[in-house]
Structure formats: structure tokens, C-alpha cells
BAKOLLUM-62348 format. One line per 8 residues: number of its first residue (from 1); their letters; for each residue z, x, y of C-alpha. Coordinates in steps of 0.001 Angstrom, whole numbers, plus 500000, padded with zeros to 6 digits. Layout:
NUM> A> Z/X/Y; ... $
REM end
This chain:
1> XXXXXXXX> 292855/677204/268059; 294869/678312/265065; 296116/675457/262931; 299819/674977/262318; 300339/675049/258520; 302973/672303/258772; 300375/669953/260327; 298041/670541/257411 $
9> XXXXXXXX> 300797/669624/254959; 301770/666594/257050; 298167/665352/257066; 297866/665728/253280; 301159/663887/252788; 300162/661055/255142; 296745/660684/253500; 298356/660454/250082 $
17> XXXXXXXX> 301146/658081/251113; 298944/655771/253168; 296495/655466/250280; 299353/654372/248001; 300730/651955/250603; 297281/650482/251188; 296768/649848/247481; 300185/648185/247190 $
25> XXXXXXXX> 299326/645915/250126; 295681/645036/249470; 295344/645301/245694; 298755/644701/244171; 299942/642193/246814; 303272/644030/246795; 303825/645889/250103; 306369/648698/249994 $
33> XXXXXXXX> 306554/649275/253759; 306232/646965/256746; 303025/646610/258776; 304622/648268/261786; 305684/651310/259753; 302171/651586/258255; 300672/651376/261758; 302939/654180/263006 $
41> XXXXXXXX> 302057/656464/260084; 298332/655746/260452; 298507/656404/264192; 300138/659767/263493; 297405/660681/260979; 294702/659731/263498; 296341/662045/266048; 296367/664982/263624 $
49> XXXXXXXX> 292795/664458/262427; 291559/664080/266017; 293130/667424/266888; 291892/669132/263702; 288743/667344/262406; 288560/669713/259415; 291624/667933/257983; 289750/664617/257890 $
57> XXXXXXXX> 288669/664411/254252; 286057/661934/253002; 288581/659502/251506; 291130/659642/254333; 292769/656258/255074; 291416/656633/258621; 287882/656143/257280; 288340/653075/255157 $
65> XXXXXXXX> 289525/649510/255370; 291724/647901/252740; 291234/649029/249129; 288602/648699/246368; 288547/645452/244349; 290398/645107/241076; 288422/645792/237913; 289325/642307/236709 $
73> XXXXXXXX> 287061/640768/239366; 283321/641056/239845; 282549/642740/243152; 279825/642183/245723; 278678/644123/248775; 279050/642736/252281; 275719/642544/254124; 277533/643746/257224 $
81> XXXXXXXX> 280781/645716/256697; 284029/643781/257308; 285754/646219/259625; 289397/646274/260617; 290578/646406/264225; 292121/649059/266408; 295632/648114/267523; 297155/647725/270984 $
89> XXXXXXXX> 300940/647725/271370; 301305/647362/275149; 299363/646097/278171; 298150/649595/279056; 296354/649835/275686; 294469/646616/276521; 293589/647844/280015; 292186/651074/278513 $
97> XXXXXXXX> 290158/649002/276008; 288729/646964/278902; 287996/650073/281001; 286060/651666/278108; 283989/648511/277698; 283215/648383/281437; 282154/652044/281408; 280061/651866/278221 $
105> XXXXXXXX> 278253/648688/279278; 277816/649732/282900; 278911/646338/284226; 281554/645114/286669; 282803/642091/284751; 283429/641214/281097; 284762/637924/279755; 286701/637741/276502 $
113> XXXXXXXX> 287697/635415/273697; 291369/635651/272688; 292728/634143/269482; 295949/634205/267444; 295958/637030/264877; 296730/635137/261696; 298752/636910/259030; 296722/635950/255964 $
121> XXXXXXXX> 293868/637151/253756; 290417/637869/255205; 287497/636380/253268; 283733/636011/253618; 282001/632763/252618; 278245/632908/251976; 276162/629745/252406; 272460/629431/251518 $
129> XXXXXXXX> 270761/626353/252960; 274205/624924/253643; 275607/625354/250105; 278539/627660/249293; 277222/630219/246817; 279781/633034/247003; 283198/633901/248385; 284567/637432/248565 $
137> XXXXXXXX> 287668/639200/249805; 287344/641959/252374; 288127/644579/249707; 287408/648035/251115; 285241/646615/253881; 282019/647543/252079; 282524/645638/248835; 284888/642781/248078 $
145> XXXXXXXX> 286143/640871/245073; 284222/637724/244172; 286660/634798/244283; 284191/631912/244545; 285802/629623/241961; 289224/630074/243517; 287930/629359/247020; 286224/626175/245825 $
153> XXXXXXXX> 289717/624758/245153; 290713/624983/248850; 290239/621600/250462; 289706/622887/254013; 286630/624910/252963; 283433/622790/252818; 281310/623232/249714; 278342/621985/251784 $
161> XXXXXXXX> 278011/622502/255537; 277984/619450/257787; 274441/618850/259103; 275080/615814/261298; 275162/617823/264553; 272496/620474/263994; 270424/621983/261176; 272120/624713/259167 $
169> XXXXXXXX> 270731/628250/258954; 268960/629490/255838; 271786/632005/255335; 275137/632402/257035; 278149/634518/256075; 281281/632974/257578; 284447/634978/257952; 287965/633623/258182 $
177> XXXXXXXX> 291611/633990/257274; 293143/632123/254361; 296793/631313/254962; 299754/629263/253758; 301744/627428/256434; 305420/628267/256772; 306504/624807/255619; 304260/624963/252520 $
185> XXXXXXXX> 305508/628500/251888; 309127/627327/251809; 308246/624503/249430; 306284/626883/247184; 309188/629340/246946; 311610/626494/246269; 309455/625348/243352; 309209/628901/242018 $
193> XXXXXXXX> 312980/629354/242145; 313382/626063/240290; 311178/627449/237523; 313043/630751/237417; 310113/632621/239004; 310362/635313/241686; 309968/634302/245326; 307019/635529/247373 $
201> XXXXXXXX> 308103/637935/250118; 306119/636180/252865; 303273/633658/253344; 300643/636394/253464; 301611/637689/250033; 301771/634157/248682; 298221/633530/249918; 296939/636828/248492 $
209> XXXXXXXX> 298572/636266/245121; 297215/632724/244976; 293660/633739/245864; 293475/636489/243294; 294343/634459/240225; 292022/634907/237256; 292583/631229/236461; 291347/629068/239363 $
217> XXXXXXXX> 293486/626189/238108; 296530/628141/239277; 294931/628628/242697; 294321/624880/242904; 298100/624273/242767; 298753/626519/245774; 298738/625093/249349; 295998/627322/250781 $
225> XXXXXXXX> 294046/626604/253952; 291684/628528/256251; 290852/629215/259886; 287409/630742/260529; 286782/633231/263324; 283434/634980/262881; 280182/635570/261026; 278425/638357/259170 $
233> XXXXXXXX> 274708/638080/258368; 272961/635018/259850; 269322/633975/259316; 267766/631068/261181; 270351/630727/263948; 271622/632794/266879; 274695/632561/269102; 274900/633696/272705 $
241> XXXXXXXX> 278678/633937/272809; 281709/634053/270583; 282706/630647/271973; 279371/629062/271032; 279584/630544/267541; 283069/629058/267023; 281839/625679/268250; 278993/625787/265697 $
249> XXXXXXXX> 281404/626684/262880; 283559/623731/263851; 280494/621470/263757; 279740/622770/260261; 283124/621413/259149; 285425/624448/259325; 288923/624535/260840; 288890/626592/264047 $
257> XXXXXXXX> 292227/627519/265596; 292972/625236/268548; 294761/627997/270461; 291635/630135/270892; 290680/630689/274549; 287158/631771/275487; 285418/632989/278615; 288571/634449/280179 $
265> XXXXXXXX> 289172/637599/282230; 291254/640517/281014; 294045/639350/283368; 293958/635901/281770; 293959/637556/278327; 297310/639217/279071; 298756/635974/280449; 297655/634227/277248 $
273> XXXXXXXX> 299311/636957/275149; 302677/636138/276749; 302073/632413/276259; 301185/632986/272610; 304379/635003/272131; 306389/632083/273583; 304890/629422/271313; 304874/631669/268246 $
281> XXXXXXXX> 308175/630306/266822; 306827/626741/267036; 303535/627415/265226; 303058/626089/261703; 301826/629459/260454; 302666/633109/260932; 300851/635263/263476; 301490/638922/264218 $
289> XXXXXXXX> 299564/639293/267443; 296397/638351/269298; 292773/639394/268715; 290722/640139/271845; 286915/640058/271557; 284113/640548/274060; 282692/637035/274370; 278975/637758/274770 $
297> XXXXXXXX> 277181/638668/271544; 274623/640945/273251; 277517/642949/274713; 279146/643167/271282; 275903/644528/269862; 275527/647028/272705; 279069/648342/272257; 278595/648716/268491 $
305> XXXXXXXX> 281101/649987/265954; 283013/653093/264978; 283470/654084/261321; 286471/651850/260853; 286483/649321/263697; 284283/647554/266256; 284392/648819/269841; 284196/645276/271196 $
313> XXXXXXXX> 287438/643951/269687; 291093/644963/269505; 294301/643515/268024; 297251/643279/270434; 300253/643284/268098; 303573/641505/268680; 306821/643447/268201; 307621/643628/264491 $
321> XXXXXXXX> 309889/641066/262826; 310086/643173/259649; 311065/646808/259226; 311952/649218/256445; 315404/650807/256355; 318090/652075/253972; 321052/650086/252627; 323997/652405/253339 $
329> XXXXXXXX> 326713/650184/251871; 327566/646604/250906; 330789/645095/252242; 332458/641699/251869; 333195/639322/254744; 335614/636415/254256; 334627/633244/256108; 336684/630376/257465 $
337> XXXXXXXX> 336415/628407/254207; 337345/631457/252113; 333778/632183/251009; 333162/635851/250207; 329802/636854/251700; 328251/640242/250853; 326755/642008/253881; 324439/645025/253793 $
345> XXXXXXXX> 325273/647855/256180; 321933/649321/257220; 320633/652490/258742; 320145/651138/262299; 316541/650181/262971; 314716/648383/265767; 313327/645022/264688; 311460/643060/267340 $
353> XXXXXXXX> 313295/644818/270192; 316772/644438/268664; 318660/647217/266871; 319769/645830/263505; 322538/647464/261470; 323628/644554/259239; 321915/641937/257094; 323350/639067/255095 $
361> XXXXXXXX> 322958/639131/251314; 324158/635504/250980; 325896/635612/247577; 326200/637387/244236; 323262/635456/242738; 320988/636646/245568; 321969/640285/244987; 321364/639965/241251 $
369> XXXXXXXX> 318037/638171/241659; 316672/640772/244080; 318418/643668/242265; 319817/645026/245542; 321670/648343/245292; 323470/650657/247685; 321031/653409/248668; 317905/651263/248253 $
377> XXXXXXXX> 315045/651357/250723; 314534/647756/251739; 312364/645527/253903; 314481/643514/256320; 313369/640584/258440; 314557/639099/261690; 312808/635992/263033; 313980/634640/266382 $
385> XXXXXXXX> 317763/634441/266505; 318149/634155/262746; 320614/636572/261130; 318657/639491/259618; 318149/639308/255857; 316883/641606/253122; 313432/640395/252035; 313093/642801/249110 $
393> XXXXXXXX> 314053/646255/247938; 311370/648851/247243; 312079/649818/243655; 309206/652316/243541; 311085/654476/246065; 314312/654707/244063; 315593/658188/243297; 318032/657228/240534 $
401> XXXXXXXX> 321291/657555/242454; 321312/653994/243851; 324515/652089/243012; 324575/648509/241629; 327008/646169/243391; 329658/643942/241819; 331566/641201/243626; 335338/641914/243823 $
409> XXXXXXXX> 337845/640003/241694; 340335/639903/244570; 340024/639060/248257; 339480/642288/250269; 341749/640929/253059; 344758/639390/251303; 344277/640686/247706; 344535/637171/246266 $
417> XXXXXXXX> 342495/636068/243260; 339013/634782/243954; 337135/632182/241959; 333727/630597/241739; 333647/626861/242289; 331864/624681/239749; 328177/624023/240580; 328306/626398/243575 $
425> XXXXXXXX> 327022/629915/244150; 329955/630735/246440; 332905/632860/245346; 336040/631966/247335; 339488/633274/248163; 341874/630455/247227; 344759/631643/249429; 344873/629204/252383 $
433> XXXXXXXX> 347150/631646/254243; 344545/634432/254092; 344395/636070/257525; 340596/636356/257463; 340229/632628/256880; 342652/631837/259674; 340788/634100/262109; 337414/632553/261313 $
441> XXXXXXXX> 338815/629009/261378; 340326/629615/264828; 337015/631012/266117; 335254/627904/264813; 337932/625623/266302; 337597/627064/269830; 333790/627433/269740; 331474/625659/272188 $
449> XXXXXXXX> 330681/622868/269728; 334386/622403/269002; 337180/622551/271598; 335079/624839/273822; 337940/627097/274963; 335950/629452/277147; 337292/633007/277106; 338844/632876/273651 $
457> XXXXXXXX> 336381/635299/272112; 336461/637264/268872; 338644/640132/270139; 341342/637892/271623; 341446/635638/268554; 341802/638729/266356; 344663/639916/268551; 346428/636545/268504 $
465> XXXXXXXX> 346243/636318/264696; 347190/639958/264093; 350182/639685/266478; 351332/636503/264730; 351084/634446/267928; 348998/631775/266201; 349254/630721/262566; 347421/627384/262873 $
473> XXXXXXXX> 345194/625374/265203; 348235/623702/266766; 349682/627040/267933; 346785/627420/270397; 348251/624625/272535; 351658/626322/272733; 350331/629561/274232; 351685/630295/277693 $
481> XXXXXXXX> 351181/632853/280443; 353898/635231/279218; 352769/635327/275558; 349129/635948/276503; 350033/638578/279107; 351854/640532/276394; 348542/641218/274644; 346925/644610/275236 $
489> XXXXXXXX> 344329/644865/278014; 344741/641322/279323; 344439/641098/283101; 346361/638420/285003; 343168/636596/286026; 341850/636574/282440; 345134/635121/281183; 345053/632478/283899 $
497> XXXXXXXX> 341503/631499/282955; 342468/631235/279285; 345359/628904/280105; 342995/626738/282181; 340469/626636/279303; 343153/625557/276820; 344504/622895/279188; 340992/621620/279922 $
505> XXXXXXXX> 340241/621181/276208; 343021/618653/275526; 340620/615734/276022; 337926/615912/273340; 335339/613583/271830; 335867/612367/268273; 332786/614103/266755; 333668/617447/268375 $
513> XXXXXXXX> 337247/617139/267122; 335991/616567/263568; 333571/619479/263825; 336348/621773/265116; 338509/621102/262054; 335969/623041/259975; 335871/620679/257002; 333642/621995/254204 $
521> XXXXXXXX> 330038/620673/254318; 330789/618836/257588; 328621/619999/260473; 327667/618373/263777; 325533/615630/262231; 328139/614644/259630; 330815/614569/262365; 328650/612204/264433 $
529> XXXXXXXX> 328042/609917/261454; 331761/609765/260677; 332766/609070/264283; 330162/606309/264474; 331430/604646/261275; 335165/604948/262012; 336541/604036/265435; 339690/606155/265133 $
537> XXXXXXXX> 340963/609245/263375; 343551/607115/261574; 340845/604894/260057; 338884/607919/258879; 341950/609573/257336; 342648/606373/255369; 339057/605957/254106; 338208/606569/250443 $
545> XXXXXXXX> 335328/608629/249066; 333155/605645/248170; 333204/604225/251697; 332292/607586/253251; 329623/608277/250652; 327911/604966/251477; 327304/606032/255101; 323562/606521/255514 $
553> XXXXXXXX> 322863/610256/255690; 326190/611302/254170; 326142/613327/250955; 328474/613239/247986; 329764/616784/248620; 330600/616002/252248; 332380/612771/251326; 334479/614582/248711 $
561> XXXXXXXX> 335321/617396/251175; 336413/614964/253895; 338698/613004/251554; 340124/616214/250087; 340787/617659/253560; 342662/614645/254909; 344597/614191/251664; 346094/617672/252099 $
569> XXXXXXXX> 349624/617359/253518; 349423/620689/255336; 346256/619524/257129; 347970/616241/258027; 350919/618173/259485; 348668/620397/261621; 346721/617385/262942; 350021/615710/263932 $
577> XXXXXXXX> 351068/618888/265749; 347729/619036/267611; 348122/615453/268789; 351799/616015/269711; 350670/618989/271807; 348860/616547/274081; 345357/616506/272615; 343615/613168/273194 $
585> XXXXXXXX> 340623/612100/271077; 338023/609931/272776; 335263/608237/270797; 332739/608045/273623; 329663/607380/271503; 327717/604154/271678; 328971/601134/269792; 327650/600377/266328 $
593> XXXXXXXX> 325740/597327/267657; 324093/599411/270375; 323060/602061/267866; 321629/599672/265286; 319635/597698/267899; 318359/600551/270085; 314646/601448/270099; 315492/605068/269202 $
601> XXXXXXXX> 317708/604158/266221; 316276/605661/263037; 313356/607241/264927; 312278/610893/264966; 311825/612579/268366; 310710/616003/269569; 311676/617427/272992; 309333/619920/274656 $
609> XXXXXXXX> 308959/621453/278104; 311579/621587/280859; 313620/618454/281623; 314790/618286/285244; 317450/615541/285481; 318760/615689/281926; 319110/619012/280134; 317601/619169/276650 $
617> XXXXXXXX> 320974/619746/274972; 322406/616634/276637; 319274/614599/275875; 319500/615643/272247; 323175/614676/272103; 322531/611209/273554; 319544/610560/271309; 321495/611553/268216 $
625> XXXXXXXX> 324345/609297/269323; 321829/606442/269331; 320914/607136/265718; 317780/609185/266418; 316719/612326/264596; 315704/615179/266920; 313469/617824/265325; 311740/620968/266611 $
633> XXXXXXXX> 308194/620415/265320; 305649/617612/265676; 304292/615957/262541; 302805/612667/261404; 306398/611425/260951; 307261/611968/264646; 307743/608660/266515; 308167/609940/270084 $
641> XXXXXXXX> 307485/613209/271911; 309397/613702/275185; 307253/615956/277391; 308941/617755/280260; 307416/620181/282749; 305067/622814/281236; 304814/621038/277890; 302541/623115/275670 $
649> XXXXXXXX> 301047/622992/272196; 303461/620339/270928; 302088/617878/273488; 298511/618566/272371; 299423/618118/268732; 301295/614873/269459; 298274/613486/271310; 295974/614449/268424 $
657> XXXXXXXX> 298287/612700/265936; 298626/609576/268078; 302370/610098/268649; 303876/608098/271551; 304465/610493/274476; 307267/609821/276984; 307846/611553/280297; 311362/612226/281580 $
665> XXXXXXXX> 311503/609047/283671; 310548/606890/280687; 313154/608650/278523; 315922/607986/281053; 314926/604333/281366; 314948/603827/277593; 318304/605587/277237; 319781/603078/279696 $
673> X> 318412/600036/277856 $
REM end
């Protein structure tokens, strides 16, 4: 078959680009494309080289793993190559993997071990007679960088194997993933920013940069830890299964991931994949998929390896949370407090199943620090429901026509002067009559956590402001059927529902009323604290800064904002109009005596699983009203874990930490006490 010349050029380009990308990722710890983009390019190169083997040159990225070690480090050969894994992206890929194994082994049944695919740095630890003698990175899979002194600084790695359970082998090469937890990663970046140093892009890069320090004293200051998952050369010991090998490694004193499941069918593997995807946001570390391994060692040996990867294992990747795209423009959005927020308009790209076309740039300092320009190629990230953000721009891919961005001197909506407040990064429009501020304030006022006027969405609020039908919060309560019906595309039923929603919102709790006002630095928690301290709105409006500041949990900025807000005569006038329109404020929280004496007061709780009689949102609200702190993750500081139906990993962790576990019945009883 005659070769298409364009395919030959495409293969050469992919081989060249992937080699550069691999070096940036593995050697320089500075990725210029996302993992998912690299995987797509590599998959395309594999397709071309499979069709035309003559294009597969000796140094093609399809034939190697990682990149050679840096010259600055001594290198050492791996006794058994540290191979990478083939990737699966959907269930069918896993079924084909299983079918190949069944066919090649000539058996009817295969059991597997499935484990979280940690996003860290692969290392090999060599022990002779139980003593750590060498540690190496994976490198190019054949040789790795010697990082023994750096690894010795990691507390979770034993310098001598534990021999209390069984004798140690004469030689064992233990393989694992060195990581930094997400919480430690945030603390590390915060410290770096405080010192004027650049942030790490993600925990994986932070771990890689920390491990590859020439001065091990620097490594010792970094919060590194390890999970082990396999072995290389072993002398004096044998393992029948992957599960037994992991148990032995745990006995030797190594951390083994508690979420690993062994001896399971391929059907159970796929069920576990979905479960792992569900608990992923709650894990203390980043994972990007699941590794599936044939459990029996004799079967692994029989299946063998390809040039790049073992036939007995595969990585089932999660949808990407990072992607590479182009910044088409940078615009300014004006928020309800007048803050000017720069937003990147992006070339639309799919990130984790969601098409993303915008990302927040936070403020002018963020743009300057990351040197973000219009036209840049950039890595963007979306985790869960968090607003997408620009992680970094790829300066090596600049062409020279990228445009630096400057914050405007005037508000893009009302053309008023803007100014930067003292000790704040925010630049604000100081015109209180700015239409953009009014629109955003109204949206906040009617939101679910405020007056909860169902049906008053973004489009209708925009219409009401643009038509001049509302100029303040109080105007919402004067809207009638005729004025709403005059708006474009408003059906009679929709108008009727809006009127009902407005009427139904006239009775509101004190904390929700305070939240709805949109006072600077005053969120849900601050509103609860204020409503608990002051019985009435009148008492709060008369309070001075010192009294508010002395409320436990209240900050100086919030106290100053509250006093400043209620001292403003225009704000006082609008509040009077709201109350005259028939709004009634009810402080339905528990009394101060009840709060201070309740068993949950001052305690930290975590809710997990499905609650039947009391929804989690309502349970959280009642607990917070009793002075409790409700968090999303279990730690040594957690006092109670409330476990509903199908409680998962949080329950296990709570039990391991000795945290008091309550079922739903116990929770309800204690709430009534």
C-alpha cells in the first residue's frame, strides 16, 4: 500500500513534538500540554506507526517511557524495566483488555486487583537485607536518576524494613508513587507566594520538583509521602498474587492505599471505577484514573510485556480536569460590590465532559504574576463545580503577537472612575448607581440563600434593571402583574408564578435577610453569627465595630463592612422601604443559652451518605445554628461523623481515627436535646 506523504510528515511532527513534551513533563517538571492532550497525540502516532511500521524510528516516543535522567544526577539501571501502562478511556477498552487476557491465557476466569491511579512521581526503592541502599526515579524506564538522599528525608518511607511479621528478602526493589496531598499542596503554595516565589501548577509538579532537588535539605522541607504498589527484582521471597504482595509491603512498614480492591471480577472492576469516580473529590490526594492488574503473579508472567507496557495491566483514565486552549480575549465583569474581575474568553474546549469557554483571572495581580496575555496558549483547570481557572500560560509556544493586558481606569459599564482599595487586590467601581452593580446585587438578593424568589433568573433581572422597573431591592416588592406582563416574552403563567414567589418571600429568617443585603465580606456564616449575637435588626444596626469584632469567628474586615453598610443613609432608607413593603424578619435560630450549652456547640462534624428523614442541607443548617462547624473532610480534628445510608470512605477514615460516629436516629435525638 502506497504511503500518503502527509502521514509521513504528520508522524515526524508528532515524534518531534511528543519528545519535547515528554522532556518538559519528566525532566523539567514544567508540562506545556495537559495529560489528556498528550494521550490523544500519542494515540494518533501509535495509529500511524501501526499502519506504516517503517515510520516507527528507533527513538519514537511510542518506544520509550519518560525521559533520560538529568546530567546533574547520577543514574542507575533498573533490574527490571519500569514500564508505563496502556490507557483505557471507556468500558469497552477494559472489556477488550479482559478478552485479550482470557484468549492469551486460555482460561475462563481472571480475577483482578484495582487501585487508584495516583498522580505523582514513580520511584523504585532498593533494599538489601532490609536496609534502604538506593532510590531512583523511573527516568526513561531503563535507567533512572539516583535520589537516595532526598528519599531518606520522607518520613513515610522506612529506612529499614519491619521484620516483626516475617523475615525480609535478601533483595527487594519496591515501587511506588510519591505524592503531595491536596491540603499540603495548598499550604506549600501559600508559603511560596508569601516568599515571592512562583506557585507550583499542581501537586504532581510540586512532588517532582521537590524530589529532584540537588540539596536534600530543601526536599526535607517539602510535605512528601508515598503509596507503594509493586515490586521489581526480588530475591528470597515470592508472592502468589498482587494482593499478597501488597499485604507483605504493608507488613514491611509501607503505606498501601486503603482503596485498593483485590480478587475481583472484571464486572466488579467497572463497578469500582464508578465508585472511585464518586469519591474522587473527597480524597486527600489527586488521582487521574484507576489501574487494573491481573491478580495472579503466574498469569502476569505468562502474559508478559510489550516494548512499552505490560500486557497484564491497564490504566482506566478519568475524564480530564485540565485541558490546553487559547485565550481569545480578556474582558471585565463588574460584580455586585463593584469589583472589576478580569475574565478570559477561551477557544471552547471540553474539560471533564463540560464545554468551557470562560475562565476567571481573579484580579490584576494574578494576571501580572502569571504573565497572562491575549493570544496565549494556556492550561485551564476545572475541578468539580469550581469555576474554571487558568493554571498557567505556555510561554514556549508564544509567537510574538500576544497582547499584554491592562486593567481599565474607568468602569466598562458606567464609565465612572475606578480605584484600588488600600490593602486589597480588588479594583472597584465607586459609583453606587452603576447598573452592573445593581443587576448583580439584585441577583444576589433574590438567590436561594437570600430571599429565594424562584423564577427571578438572570434574564428577567437584566430586563427589570434595563427597563428601569427596579432601581433598588425595595422595588422588587412593588412589582405587579401588569408591570411584569409588559416585559418581552413573559407568559401569563410565568408572571403569575413570579408574583407568588415574591409574595411568598415576605417572611424571611434574620440570617438570610442579612445575607441577601450583600454586605462586603459577609457570607452565610457571618450572617448566622450576627443573627445569633443580635436579636433584632435594630440592635445590629446600632452596634459599633468593637462589639461586632468581638464576636467569636468574626473578622475585622467583616465588622468594619457591617458598620459601614448600616451607617450609610441610602442603605437605611432602602431597608425601611423593604420593611414597609411588608417584609417580616424572623430570628428563628436557637437561643444563645441553647447554643452555648448544646453538645454540638463548638464541635466539628462531617455528614456523609444519604439521610432519609432530614436532608443534608437542613441538617447542616441546624447544626450550624447550634454553633457547630460542618466540614467536608474527616480529620483528627473531627468530633462527630454522621453516617447516612451508603456511607463510604469517610466512615472508614472516621473509624480509623477514633471519631465518634452517629447514625441518623442518634443525630435527630441529639438535635432535639
